[in-house]
Structures are given as structure tokens and as C-alpha cells.
N, C-alpha and C positions, 0 to 999 in steps of 0.2 A: 588517522587510525593508529592506535597504540599497540594493538595485539590482533592476531588472526589465529583462529582455531578452526579445525575441521572436525565435524561430527558425522559419524556414519549412521545413516538412517535408511534401512531397506536397500542396501547395496549402493546407496548414493552418498557421495561426500558433500556435506553441507558446510559451506564456508560461513564463518561467523566473524564479523568485524566488531572490534571492541574499542571504545574510547574510555579513558580513565578507569582502568581495570580494578583499581583498589578503592574506588569511591564507595561511600557508605550506602548510597541509594541506587537502584537499578531501574532503567527504563528499557523495555523491548521496543525497538523501532523497526517496523516492517514496511518495506518499500512497495511500489506499485507494479503493475503488470509487467512492464518491460524494463524495469530499472534494477537497481541492486542496493545493498546496504550502504555503499559509499555515499549515497545521497544525503546521509545524516551527519556528515562531517561538520558542516557549519553549525547545525543545531547543537551538536556536542560541545563545540566551542562556546556557543551562546549560553548553554545551561551551566557550564562551569564544572569545577572539580568535584562538586558534591554528587554528581550523577555519573554512574557507569552506564554507558549506552551500549547495548548489545543489539547489533543489526545484522541478521542473517541474510544471505543471498538465497532466494527461493530456488529450488531445483530448476535448471535450465537457464539461469541468469548468473551474471558476474563470474565468480570463481567456483561456484557449485557445479556438481556433475550435471550433465545432460542425460535425460532419460532415454532408454531404448524402447520404452513403452509409454509414450505420451498420453495415450487414452486412459492409462491407469495412474500415472504419476503427476500429470499436469491438471490436477483436480483439487478443489478445496478440501475434500476429505483427506487427501494425502498431505496437503499443506498443514492440516491440523495435526496429523501424525508427526510431521517435521517439527512443528511448533512445540508440541509436547516433548519431543526428543531434546530440543534446545533447552526448554525449561528444566527438564530432569537433569540434563548434563551440568547445568549451572546450579542445581539444587535450589531452584526457585519454586517454592510452594505457591506463592502469590506475588504478582508483579504488576506494575503499571505498564500499560500497552499503548503505543502510538502507531497507527497504521495509515499509510497513504494509499488511497484508492483500494487496490486489491488487498493490501495489508490491513486496511481498515475493515473490509468485509470479513477477512479472516478473524480479526479480533471480535467483530460482532457475532460471528458464528460460535466462537468459543465462549463468549460472555453470556450468550443466550442458551447454551446447552447445559442442562443440569449436571452432566458428567464432568464438565470442564469449567463451569462458571466461577468456581471458587479460586481458580488460578489467576483471574483478572481482577486486580484491585481497583484500578481506574482505567477508563477507556477514552482515548483521543482519536477521533476520526478526521483525517485530512481529505476533504473534498469527496466524501462518499457518504451514502446513507442507505436506508432500506428501500428506496425507490430511485432509479437512475433514469436519466433521459435516454430513450431508446436510440435516437439519432446519434447521440454522443457515443453510445456503446458500439453502434455499427461503424462509426468512424474509427474507433480504436481497433476493432476486429479486422477491418479491411486494411489498415496500415500495418499492423503487426502480424497479420496472417500470411505475409509474403516475405521472401528473403530480400535483403537490401545489400547491394554491392556497389562499392565506390572505387574508381580508378586511383584516387589519391586521397590523402587525409584531408586536404582542403575541401574536397567535395563533401566528405562525410561531415566535417565541421559546419559547412554551410547548410546542409540538409537538417542536421540536428538543431541548429540555431533557429531555423524556420519552424520545424515541427514542434519544438519545445518553447516557443516564444511565450506561451501562457505561463511558464514557470515563474516569470517575474524577475529574471536575472537582469542586472543593469550594467555590469562591468564586463569588458571583453575577456579579462582574466578568468572570470567565473565561467564564461562560455567555453574557453579553451580547456579549462580543467574538467568541465563536464564532458567535453568531447574526448579528451584523452582517457577518461575513466569509462567511456562508453564504447570504445573501439577495440577491434582486434584484427590482426592480419589474417588473410586467407593464404592457403598454400601457393597460389599463383602470384602473391605479392599485393593483391588488391586489399581493400578494407571493407569491413562490415561491422555491424553492431555486436555487442558482447553476448547477446542472448541467442538461445536456440530458436530458429525460425518456427519451430513446431509448437512453441508456447501458444501460438494463435489458435491451435486446435482446441484449446480449453473452451473457446466460445461454441464449439460444436458439441463437445462431450459434457460440458458443465455449464449449461446456459444460465446466465443470471436470471433471477426471478424476483417476484415480490417478496420482500423480507420484513413486512410490517409485523407479522406474528413474532418473529425472532426479536425485532426491535422492542416490542412490548414486554418481552420476557427478560430483558436485561435488568439486573438489579444493582449494578455498580454505578458510581458517578460517571457521567459521559460529557465530553466536550466535542463539539463539531466545529471544524474550521472549513470555511468555504471561500474559494476564489470568487471575487465579485463578478467575474466574467466566465464562470465555470460552464462548460458544455455538458457536464455529467450530473452535477447536483443542482437542481433548479432551486431558485430562491423560495418559490412557493412551497417547497417540501419542508423547509425548516420549521414553520409554525405547526405543521402536523407532527413532526418529530417531537417538538416540545410538548404537544398535547399528550403524547404517550409517555414522555419522560419529563415531568414538570420541573425537575431541577437541572435540566439540560443547560449547559453553557455554550454559547456560540461566539464565533469570531469570524467576521468577514474581512478578507484581505483585499485591499484595493489594488487595481492594476495587475491582477492575477487571474488566470483561468484555472484549468485543470493541469497541475495542482500546485499550490504554493510550495516553494522549496524549504520554507521554515528556516531561512538563513538570515533573517533580519531581526534586530532587537525588538521591534514592534510586533513581530510574530512570536518570538521565543518568550518574551516576558509574560504574556497571558498563559502560555503553556506552563511555565514555571509556577505561576500563581495558582493555576488549577491543580497542579501536582502537590502544592503545599496546603491545599484546602482539606480540612478534616472531612472524613467520610460520614455523611449523615445517615440517620436511620431511614431505611427504605419505606417509601409510601407507594401503595398500589397505583399504577397508572390508570388513566381513563381509557375507555375502549376507543379505538381508532378505526374508522371505516377505511377500507382499502380500495384502490382503483382496480379496474379489471386487470387480472393477471396478464403480464406481458409475455410469458414464456412461449406460448404457441406462436405469437406474431414474431418474436425475436428469433425463435428457432427457424421459422420459415425464411426470414431474411438472411440469417447466417448460412443456412444450407444453400441458399441461392448464391451467396458470395463465394463459398468454397467449392461449389460443384459446377460453377459456370465454366 
């Protein structure tokens, strides 16, 4: 990270991590549910000096403020407000957007909304799409919906290494760096993760839903990256995504689940190539049939988890 700025949005401080602040091109990089903008450090090095990487910490994560009103602030509608605040702060009328998991859904919502779609020039989704595996979602909500406490840093490191094994990290130094950037001390001297435990309430107040309609409304070029062993984005979903977006580019990352860290040359090179591709004239997509909406079933499962 070369710079750190704080932006005030609705009484919350939003930390924004920046790499290559004087670069001629800009990429917004938005992290996943329980991560932070620091996850894009390796990608910033891979993309090189041509790209300014702007990676905010979503409220309740990393160095950003925790909300006193999670039911109002840990929602996609508020994250859109935060995103627009970031774009306006940096005077970005239109920008390329890369989002991992939650950050990808946020980019989808903005790119599909006629009020904001002109702000997204190109969209890269990292292991996320308009339809998500319900069991994978439940696994996420059950893990991040409770507080985690560790007596020492070694225990946190071991737990993190086990939980994030699907990230595809291969070197112990990478795991240690991830653990150091994911930890914070509690007042009693024990350790926990960097995020507000109440971010899990998002699954109660803002239940994920079928987003095929939004997907079909996206007009900008889109690339989807999928971990070959992903528990969230099923392989069978990609052909349906391509039917709605005929120019869709895809990349499957071997030996990764949810979600690739985008830290290897073979992951960064296709991203750079996509960002260098000229934007084609939009062609209306084919109509895509949707599966039975998941919202009622998921709501029932999450309420059972949080109310038991």
C-alpha cells in the first residue's frame, strides 16, 4: 500500500487503500464479505505501475468504522452509497471495477442500475455471479455470524489457514502476512479477526436473492473468474451467464475454491488483458430463464441459524 485515505460517509470513516497513486489508469478493487482492501496488494504488484488500485475497506471491516446500526449500514444499499462516495471523492465519473464475492455483487448492482451504470466501465467478478450455491452461502453466514476469539496469535493463524485454504496460497510467508493483516487484539489480550462480528447480520437483513434480472441488464464488458473448486459459484452457472452476456470472458483458476487471491501471474495476466480490451458496442442479450427464487428458503435457513 502506497497511500491511505479516509472518507466520511454518513458518519462512518471509510478507509481507502491505494497503490500507485499517480498511475494513469484506475481500478476499483472491492473485497469480499469478511476481508478488506489489503487483499489486493499482490494484484497491484502484478498489474504494475500503469494501474492505480483503489481498494476501500467496507464499513465494519479492516480500518473502516464499525456501525452502531448494522441493520441500516451493513446492507448493499448502503455499500452503494459508500461506493459512490469513493468514486466522487476521487472524481471518477467512470471506472473499471473488480469485485471479489461481496464486492462483485456490489459491482453487479451498480452496473445493472440505470442510475449508476454509467459509472462502471468494465466489470470483473471474482467467484460470484447472479446465482449462488445456497449451501455455500449458509456456510459463510454460519462462520462469520459469530464472534471468534483466540488465546494467542498462533491459534488465529492456524484457524485462518484452515478456513481460507481455498484461497490457493502456497507459501508460508503468504499465510503469515494474511494472518497479520487479518488480526486485532482484544482488551483482554486475546486475538480476534479484524471485522465487526455483526457483519453476519447482513444475511438476515439483506438476504441474497436471484439476480438474473440484474445480470441481463448489465451493459458493460464483464469478466468472471471462478475458483475450480468454488463452493459459491457453481460451474453450471457460467454457461447461463454467458447466454445472457454473449461477450462474457471467463477464467477458471485451478487449485482454488472461494475465492482466488489474484496473486499469481497466471491470474493477473488475463485480468490485464481484459482491461486492455476495447469496449465493444452493446448487443441485447438473450432472455434467460431463472431458477426458483431462493430468498424464502434462504431466509428460513438463516433465521434458523441466528435464532437458535
